[in-house]
N, C-alpha and C positions, 0 to 999 in steps of 0.2 A: 634674278630674284622670285618667280617661276618654282628654280627649281630647288628654289632653302624650303620652300612653303607646299613645295609636294615632299622634300625627306619631312618638313614639319610633322604634317602628316600621318609617313610609314611613321615613324618614329610615335606616334600617336596611342594608334592602330595597333605595337609592340607594345610600349602598356600597359594599352589593353588585354591585351592574350595574356600576356609575362599576369594578368590579376587574375581574368578569368581561370589561368591555371589552377596560383593557389589556392583561388578560388575553391575551384573541385577536387582539389590535391587535399584538403580540410576535408566537405566531406565525407571522398570518400574514404579519410582513414578517421570520424566518427559511425558511418555508416558500418566499418568492417569493425570498428567492435562491438557495433550493437549486436549484427549479427553473429559474433561471435561469443559474447553474451547469451544472443536467444542461441544456440547449440549447448550449451554449455545447462540452458535450462533444461531444452530437453532430455538429455541427455538423460539428469533429471526427473527430469519428470516422466524418465521412461521405466528407473529402475524399480525395484522391488525393493522391496525395507529387506535391511539384514537385523534389524535392530529385535530383540529379544524384547518383551512384556515381563512388564516390572509394574511391583504395588507400590501407587508412586499416590507419595501424597500432591491433589489433583488440587490445590487452594495454594498451594508454598508455590508450587512450576508457573499455575498460572500469575503470580503474583511476580515472582525472581523473573518472566519472560514480561508483565510490563513494567519491569524498572528499568529493566534490561533496548528495550524498546523507543522508552522514552529518551532515555539517556543518547538513546541511538542519534535522533530526531534532531538533540541538543546538541553535539557534533556536526550536524549540517548543517543546523540552522540556529543561533547563537541567541537569536531571536522571538526564535519557540515559543516558549510556556504552554502548557491546556491544563485544572482541575482537573484532574486524580481522584476517580471514588469506586470505592473497593462495595464490596457487602459479601460475605464467605457463609456460607453454613460449615457453620463450625457439624454436624451432623457424617459431610462427608470424610467416608474414613481413606485409610488408601485405598485407589483404584489403579485394575490393572491393563496395564496401557505399555508404548512401545514412548518415553517419557523425552523424548532427545521428537518421534517422529510427530505430538501432538505438541512437542516445542513448536519442532516449526510450523503450524499449524496456525501458534493463538500471535509467532508476531509478527503473521504476519494481519491479521487479522489487526491485530495491536498498532502495526505500521498503516495500513489504509489510516486505521481510526483515530492516527494522533496526524495525520495527512491530510484527511477531508475537513477536518476538524484548522486546523495548520491556512487551508484555502481560501475558508469564509473567514477565518479572522480575518488575511490581509485584502480578500477581497472590500468588510466591511470598515475595518480602516480609510484602506482608498476613496472609499464612497461616503464615510460619513454619516451613515444615512439611518443612523443611532440615536447618534446624538439629534441630526435636523428633528429625527421623527419625535425626542420629548419622548424617544423609552431606553428600557434598561440598556447600557451597552455588552457589547454583545462575551460570552465569559464560555471561550470552547472547555472542550466536558466529555472524555473518558468513560467510560463508569463498563467497573469487569462485575461480574457477582455473579455465583459460584450457587446450587442448587442440588437438593438428592432429589428425590424425586418417588418414592417406590422404588422398581427395581435398575434405575441412570441415572448420570445423574447429566445436567448443564450449567453448564458453560457459556455468559452471558459477554458479549462485553459489544457495548456500544458507544455509537459517537453521535454530539449537535451540532456536524457539520447539515453542508446546502443538501447531504443525504442523495437516494439514484434518481436519477429519473424513470416513468413508471415505461416510458418503448426495450431504455437495452438493460430492464433489471429482470429479464430473459437472459443475457445474455453473458452475462459475469463468472459461471462458474463453464462458458468454454474457456477452449486452450486458442493464450494468440492475442486475447480479446479485450483493453485496455482505457481506460479514459486517461490515464495517466498519457505528460509532455514524452513524447521523444526522448527514448534515452531511462525515465527515470523506471519504468514499468516493461514488463517481457509480456504480461495476460495471460502467465503460467503460476502465479501465485494459486489466485485464488482455485484456479483446477486441481493444485496440485493441494491444496489444502481437504476439497471435495474426495479426492481418490485415497485421502490420512484414512480421513474421519469413518467413512469408509468403508472399509480396511478393516477397521475399528468395531465391523461392526454397529455402526453408528447410524449418523446421517444431520449438513447443517442444513443451515436455514434461515432464511432473508426475510427482513420484515426492514421496512425503507420508506420512507415520503417529503418528498423537497421539499427543499426548505428551512426541514426539523431534525434532521438524520438519520442516522442507522444504528441497525437492531440482528448482529448477526447469535446464534446458536449454538451452539457442540452442541448436541445428545451423544452420550453413550450408553 
């Protein structure tokens, strides 16, 4: 009887060990894929753009990437929904940029905006705070505004998500800094966006307030 008990204990130990091995294999696989993604993003981040500047319809470019980002989010999450508002300055004629590079910047900003709205939407659905307080229900909204000002053009991407905490606002353009869950962001998107806009002789600025949303503006 004692021997049987001893074998039973040993079998349980073996099972636990096998479970640990399986769990570790899954973690190694997950982190391996993440490392691979980071390396690819690093290479992309460090490369010099070979794109050629060409006269580009900024309004059309921005609108196309807004729709692309929206449908990309819908493909990942069928329940995702968001109001999109656009305000295009028709005074903007064609502008000299590398369209695929500025498109990459816009795609990143739109993806971040939709992600922020989706996060807040899920949080408020779980809490049910708006309805309990008798306030209007949260309506996730991303706004795109283009404007011609003297000799430059501005493209503003605004969301009404949770906003960026003040303590991390100075870090968002740093490579590898991200607030997204593991596997959902490498922290290179905004850093790359900043570099691309800078290479065009422009700059990228941010305004944000916790609980109200975030606004990124590209100045070209």
